[in-house]
C-alpha positions as CSV (number, residue, x, y, z in Angstrom):
1,M,-131.6,227.8,-102.1
2,A,-130.5,226.8,-105.6
3,D,-133.8,224.7,-106.0
4,H,-135.8,227.8,-104.8
5,R,-134.3,230.1,-107.5
6,H,-134.8,227.5,-110.0
7,K,-138.5,227.4,-109.4
8,R,-138.8,231.1,-109.1
9,D,-137.0,231.7,-112.5
10,A,-139.0,229.1,-114.3
11,N,-142.4,230.6,-113.2
12,A,-141.6,234.3,-113.5
13,R,-143.4,235.0,-116.7
14,R,-146.5,232.9,-116.1
15,T,-147.5,233.7,-112.6
16,P,-150.1,236.5,-112.2
17,R,-149.4,239.2,-109.8
18,A,-152.4,238.4,-107.6
19,V,-150.7,235.1,-106.7
20,V,-147.5,236.9,-106.0
21,V,-149.3,239.2,-103.7
22,A,-151.3,236.4,-102.0
23,G,-148.1,234.7,-100.8
24,P,-147.2,237.5,-98.3
25,L,-150.8,237.7,-97.3
26,A,-151.1,234.1,-96.7
27,F,-148.0,234.2,-94.6
28,L,-149.3,237.0,-92.6
29,A,-152.5,235.2,-91.9
30,T,-150.8,232.2,-90.9
31,A,-148.6,233.9,-88.7
32,S,-151.5,235.5,-86.9
33,V,-153.2,232.3,-86.3
34,V,-150.1,230.8,-84.9
35,T,-149.5,233.7,-82.7
36,L,-153.2,233.7,-81.5
37,G,-152.8,229.9,-80.8
38,V,-149.8,230.4,-78.8
39,M,-151.2,233.2,-76.7
40,T,-154.5,231.4,-76.0
41,G,-153.2,227.8,-75.7
42,D,-153.0,225.5,-72.7
43,P,-149.9,226.6,-70.7
44,A,-149.1,223.0,-69.8
45,S,-148.7,222.2,-73.4
46,S,-146.5,225.1,-74.0
47,T,-144.3,224.0,-71.2
48,E,-144.0,220.5,-72.3
49,K,-142.3,221.2,-75.6
50,P,-139.0,222.6,-74.2
51,T,-138.4,219.4,-72.2
52,A,-137.8,217.4,-75.2
53,A,-134.2,218.6,-75.4
54,P,-133.5,218.1,-71.6
55,T,-135.0,214.6,-71.8
56,S,-132.6,213.8,-74.4
57,V,-129.8,215.0,-72.5
58,A,-130.8,213.0,-69.4
59,T,-131.0,210.0,-71.6
60,S,-127.7,210.5,-72.9
61,A,-126.3,211.0,-69.4
62,A,-127.9,207.9,-68.1
63,A,-126.5,206.0,-71.1
64,A,-123.1,207.5,-70.3
65,A,-123.3,206.7,-66.7
66,G,-124.2,203.0,-67.7
67,K,-121.2,202.9,-69.9
68,R,-119.0,204.2,-67.0
69,S,-120.4,201.8,-64.6
70,E,-119.8,198.9,-67.1
71,S,-116.3,200.2,-67.6
72,V,-115.7,200.4,-63.9
73,S,-117.1,196.9,-63.6
74,R,-114.8,195.5,-66.3
75,S,-111.9,197.5,-64.9
76,G,-112.6,195.8,-61.6
77,S,-112.5,192.3,-63.1
78,R,-109.4,193.1,-64.9
79,G,-107.8,194.5,-61.7
80,E,-108.8,191.2,-59.8
81,L,-107.2,189.1,-62.5
82,A,-104.1,191.3,-62.5
83,S,-104.0,191.0,-58.7
84,L,-104.1,187.3,-58.9
85,L,-101.4,187.1,-61.5
86,S,-99.2,189.5,-59.5
87,K,-99.5,187.3,-56.5
88,S,-98.5,184.2,-58.5
89,E,-95.7,186.1,-60.1
90,M,-94.4,187.4,-56.7
91,M,-94.6,183.8,-55.3
92,M,-92.5,182.4,-58.2
93,S,-89.9,185.3,-58.1
94,S,-86.3,184.2,-57.5
95,E,-86.3,186.0,-54.2
96,S,-89.4,184.3,-52.9
97,T,-88.2,180.9,-53.9
98,R,-84.8,181.5,-52.0
99,Q,-86.7,182.5,-48.9
100,A,-89.0,179.5,-49.2
101,I,-86.0,177.1,-49.6
102,K,-84.2,178.9,-46.6
103,N,-87.2,178.6,-44.4
104,A,-88.1,174.9,-45.2
105,K,-88.0,172.9,-42.1
106,T,-90.6,170.0,-42.4
107,R,-89.9,166.6,-44.1
108,L,-92.5,164.4,-45.5
109,W,-92.5,161.0,-47.1
110,T,-93.3,160.3,-50.7
111,A,-96.4,157.8,-50.9
112,T,-95.5,156.8,-54.4
113,T,-92.9,157.5,-57.2
114,L,-93.4,161.2,-58.2
115,N,-92.3,163.2,-61.2
116,L,-90.3,166.2,-60.5
117,W,-91.2,169.5,-62.2
118,A,-89.1,172.7,-62.6
119,E,-92.2,174.7,-61.7
120,P,-96.0,174.3,-61.3
121,G,-98.4,174.6,-64.2
122,K,-99.2,172.5,-67.2
123,K,-96.3,173.8,-69.3
124,A,-93.7,173.0,-66.6
125,R,-90.6,171.0,-67.7
126,Q,-90.0,167.6,-66.1
127,V,-86.6,167.2,-64.6
128,G,-86.7,163.8,-63.1
129,E,-88.6,161.7,-60.4
130,V,-88.3,160.9,-56.8
131,E,-89.0,157.3,-55.6
132,T,-91.5,156.1,-53.2
133,G,-90.6,156.1,-49.6
134,E,-88.3,159.1,-49.8
135,K,-88.3,161.7,-47.1
136,V,-88.2,165.1,-48.7
137,L,-88.0,168.8,-47.5
138,V,-91.2,170.6,-48.2
139,T,-91.6,174.5,-48.3
140,G,-95.4,174.5,-47.6
141,R,-95.9,176.3,-50.8
142,S,-98.5,175.0,-53.4
143,L,-99.8,176.3,-56.7
144,Y,-101.8,174.9,-59.7
145,G,-102.2,171.5,-58.0
146,R,-98.5,170.9,-57.1
147,E,-96.5,171.1,-54.0
148,E,-93.0,172.6,-53.7
149,I,-90.1,170.4,-52.3
150,V,-86.4,170.9,-52.0
151,L,-83.9,168.5,-53.5
152,D,-80.2,169.3,-53.6
153,G,-81.0,172.8,-52.5
154,K,-83.3,173.5,-55.5
155,S,-86.9,174.0,-55.9
156,R,-88.9,171.3,-57.4
157,W,-92.6,170.7,-57.7
158,V,-94.7,167.4,-57.3
159,T,-98.3,166.6,-57.8
160,A,-100.2,167.4,-54.7
161,G,-101.6,164.9,-52.3
162,Y,-98.8,162.3,-52.4
163,L,-96.7,163.5,-49.5
164,S,-97.3,161.9,-46.0
165,A,-96.2,162.5,-42.4
166,E,-96.2,158.7,-42.0
167,K,-93.6,156.5,-43.8
168,P,-95.4,154.3,-46.4
169,E,-95.4,150.5,-45.6
170,E,-92.9,148.5,-47.3
171,G,-94.2,147.0,-50.5
172,P,-93.0,144.1,-52.6
173,T,-89.6,144.5,-54.2
174,L,-87.8,142.9,-57.2
175,G,-86.0,139.8,-56.8
176,G,-86.8,136.5,-55.1
177,A,-87.6,133.2,-56.6
178,C,-90.8,132.1,-58.4
179,T,-91.7,128.9,-56.6
180,N,-95.3,128.2,-57.6
181,G,-94.5,126.4,-60.8
182,S,-96.0,128.9,-63.1
183,S,-94.1,130.1,-66.3
184,V,-94.4,132.1,-69.4
185,A,-94.1,130.7,-72.9
186,S,-90.6,130.4,-74.6
187,G,-89.9,133.0,-77.2
188,V,-91.4,136.0,-75.3
189,S,-89.3,139.1,-74.7
190,P,-86.8,139.3,-71.8
191,N,-88.9,142.0,-70.4
192,I,-92.0,139.8,-70.3
193,V,-89.8,137.1,-68.4
194,A,-88.7,139.7,-66.0
195,V,-92.4,140.9,-65.3
196,H,-93.4,137.2,-64.7
197,Q,-90.5,136.5,-62.4
198,A,-91.0,139.7,-60.2
199,V,-94.9,139.2,-60.0
200,C,-94.6,135.5,-59.3
201,A,-92.0,136.1,-56.6
202,N,-94.2,138.7,-54.9
203,F,-97.6,137.4,-55.5
204,P,-97.3,133.6,-55.5
205,E,-101.0,132.8,-55.5
206,I,-101.2,134.0,-59.0
207,T,-100.6,131.1,-61.4
208,V,-102.0,132.1,-64.7
209,Y,-100.2,134.3,-67.1
210,G,-101.4,134.8,-70.7
211,T,-98.7,135.7,-73.3
212,F,-98.9,134.7,-76.9
213,R,-102.1,135.0,-78.9
214,S,-102.8,136.0,-82.5
215,D,-103.5,139.6,-82.1
216,G,-101.6,142.9,-81.4
217,E,-98.6,143.0,-79.0
218,H,-99.5,139.6,-77.7
219,S,-98.5,138.1,-81.0
220,Q,-95.2,140.0,-80.8
221,G,-94.3,138.5,-77.4
222,I,-94.2,141.9,-75.7
223,A,-97.4,141.7,-73.7
224,V,-98.8,139.5,-70.9
225,D,-102.1,139.3,-69.0
226,I,-101.7,138.6,-65.4
227,M,-105.0,136.8,-64.2
228,V,-105.9,138.6,-61.0
229,S,-108.9,140.8,-59.8
230,G,-110.2,143.0,-57.1
231,D,-108.0,144.9,-54.8
232,R,-105.2,142.3,-55.3
233,G,-105.3,143.3,-58.9
234,W,-104.4,146.9,-58.0
235,E,-101.6,145.8,-55.8
236,V,-100.2,143.9,-58.8
237,A,-100.7,146.9,-61.1
238,E,-99.2,149.3,-58.7
239,F,-96.2,147.1,-58.2
240,V,-95.5,146.9,-61.8
241,R,-96.1,150.5,-62.2
242,A,-93.6,151.4,-59.4
243,N,-90.9,149.2,-61.1
244,Y,-91.7,150.0,-64.8
245,A,-88.1,151.2,-65.5
246,A,-86.5,148.1,-64.2
247,L,-89.0,145.9,-66.0
248,G,-89.0,147.6,-69.2
249,V,-92.8,148.4,-69.0
250,S,-94.5,150.7,-71.7
251,Y,-98.0,150.7,-70.3
252,L,-100.5,148.9,-68.1
253,I,-104.3,148.4,-68.1
254,Y,-106.4,147.4,-65.2
255,S,-110.0,147.9,-64.2
256,Q,-110.9,150.0,-67.1
257,N,-107.9,152.3,-66.5
258,I,-104.6,152.9,-68.3
259,W,-101.2,154.0,-67.1
260,S,-98.3,154.7,-69.7
261,V,-94.8,155.9,-69.4
262,E,-95.4,158.5,-72.1
263,R,-98.2,160.2,-70.0
264,S,-97.0,159.0,-66.6
265,G,-97.6,162.6,-65.0
266,E,-101.4,162.2,-65.6
267,G,-101.4,158.9,-63.5
268,W,-104.1,156.3,-64.1
269,R,-106.5,157.4,-66.8
270,P,-110.0,156.1,-67.2
271,M,-110.9,154.2,-70.4
272,S,-114.1,153.8,-72.4
273,D,-116.4,150.9,-71.8
274,R,-115.5,148.0,-74.1
275,G,-118.5,145.8,-73.0
276,S,-117.3,142.8,-71.0
277,T,-115.4,142.2,-67.7
278,T,-112.4,140.8,-69.6
279,A,-112.5,143.5,-72.3
280,N,-112.5,146.1,-69.6
281,H,-109.6,144.4,-67.8
282,Y,-111.5,143.7,-64.5
283,D,-110.1,140.2,-64.3
284,H,-106.5,140.7,-65.3
285,V,-103.7,143.2,-65.4
286,H,-102.5,143.9,-68.9
287,V,-98.7,144.6,-69.2
288,T,-97.0,145.8,-72.5
289,T,-93.3,146.2,-72.5
290,Y,-90.7,147.6,-74.9
């Protein structure tokens, strides 16, 4: 409106009266033409124009419906996740755990030495271990790759897959004499002497043990290479691993796999290819001690 007045005031003295009169006449003429066009125009054309607003409303409604559908879908996903979480929370509640312990009747054998965890899950706290060949009470509950057992009336969790209905066969034990004439170099650590003694007594066919050499832990006298391959090599590796505490073992390498005390809960871990049979430890068990 301000712009219109400004133009009007600026041209007031210079605009002829004929022009001033022509304005209303032009408006009337234009109005007549528009009116006539509406009256004689195609009815179909006149009926299409009002549909513009309803079409926009329909589009908005469809969009809103889509958003509602998407919201419902996301809400459903969240609901399913919440349901799963609530089930695990219910399972781990104090009351559910008490009932599981109370109802536990079945006993199974441990097929290997197992770490004990206070609960399932990666962030669980390790609270000890149970030795190979122990018969333990199980609740039948499992979660996150672990199974629940009962020790001293308390809930404990172990890695799934290592409990058996049958007692494992008796394996080699510590003690016994080394009678094959093999030995390790003088000056190695007492733990290396203990490893040789135990392996020699239980696997008398193995006669070659590599200790000192110029590099790494071997030069310190805290490592030994037990020259053995194939399945027998795995028997030696598992024997040493099962007795790691008594023998003072830090870690083992065999057949391109490594086991360490520090990461014992992960079991044997694969190693990258180092190129040769010896470098990949296919022809010997490497033992590093403390």
